[in-house]
N, C-alpha and C positions, 0 to 999 in steps of 0.2 A: 345507475342512470348514464349509459354508453358506455357501458363496461366493455362489450363487443369492441371498442375502439381502442380500450387500454387493457389488452392482454387479459379480461377477465380477472385483473388484479383487484383487491379491496383498495377503499380510500385510504387506507392504514397501509398500504403495500405499494402504494403509488405516491403518498407522501415521505418514504423516507429515503429515498435516493435525492429529494430536493436539496437542492444546495442553500448550503448556509453561511454566512460572509463570516471571515476571521477565522476558519478554520485551516488547519494547516495545509501547505502544499503536495502532500500525501495523501491528503487525504481522497478516499474512494470514489469520493462524489464530485471529486474532480477530474475523473480521468475521459480524457478529452473524447474516444471510440463511445464512452460510456452516450456522453452530450449526445453527441451525433445520432447514434441509434435513437436516442430517444426523442429526438427532432426529426428521424424519418429521413434520416441521410444514410442511408443504407450503405451504398458502395464507398461513399468516405468514411461511415464509421470500419467499416472492413478493413480497408486499406490503415486507418489508423491505428487496427486493433496488430496488425502486423509488422507497424513500425515498434510500438510498444515492445511486444514479444521479441521482437530482436535486438531492440535495446535491452530487455533482459538478462538476455542470452549471451549479449556480449559482457553486461554486467559483472554473472556468474560466471562464465570461462576466463574473465581478469582475477580474479578473487580465486581459482581456483589454480590459473598462475602463477600468483603470487604465493598461495600457500605452497604449489608443488616446488619452488624455489626456495623458500623460508627453510621445509622441511631437506633440500639438497645441501644447500648451505650451511644447517644448523642453526639457523635465527629463529628466534621466537616467531610467532605469526598469531594474532590478533584477527579470529574472524569475525565475519559480520557477525553486532548482536542490533536487536531493535533499538530504539531511542527511548521508547516508554513502557517495555516492559523487560523481563528477566526471567530465566529459566527456573524452576525452585521445584524442588520437589513437595510433590501433597503429603502436611505431616499422616495423613489419616489414610490415604488410596495410595501414597507412596509413587505415585504418576507423576510423570514431569510436567508441570504446565506455566502458561503461562501466568505473571502475578505482575500486576501496574506497579510500577518503582517510582512513578512521581515527574514531573517538568511539564507534563502536556500543559495543564491550565492554567500554569504560570509561563509558559509560552504564550499561549493564546490569549494573556491577559496582556502581559507586551507586545505581542503580537512580530513576537523575535525569532522566526524559523530560521537563521542561521544555520542550527543541527541538522533539519532535513535536509536528503539527500535530491538529487532532481533525478525523480523516477518517472517522470510524466513526458 
């Protein structure tokens, strides 16, 4: 019912992005541009998306500059690593894949998100 007003998404698809309390501040359902878009505030959503993309570009450039300085100085550089996953080779396919390494559910239970970066 009223599918044309919901971009013809199924009921399941519409609920996948529903906010959930207690999730990490980096959870994609907390994207402010997404929320604005879902509320029909297109101009604000576009401006917010631009702000987020610029913030991501600045963060990437900072990491690249740190890596370049470390290379020039000959000092070790610890590249960005995901909080909850690690890259491992799949024993069957030999492909690199991301495997959950733990920590998320414990952080959620404690509501301790101090390790999460400010991405929004």
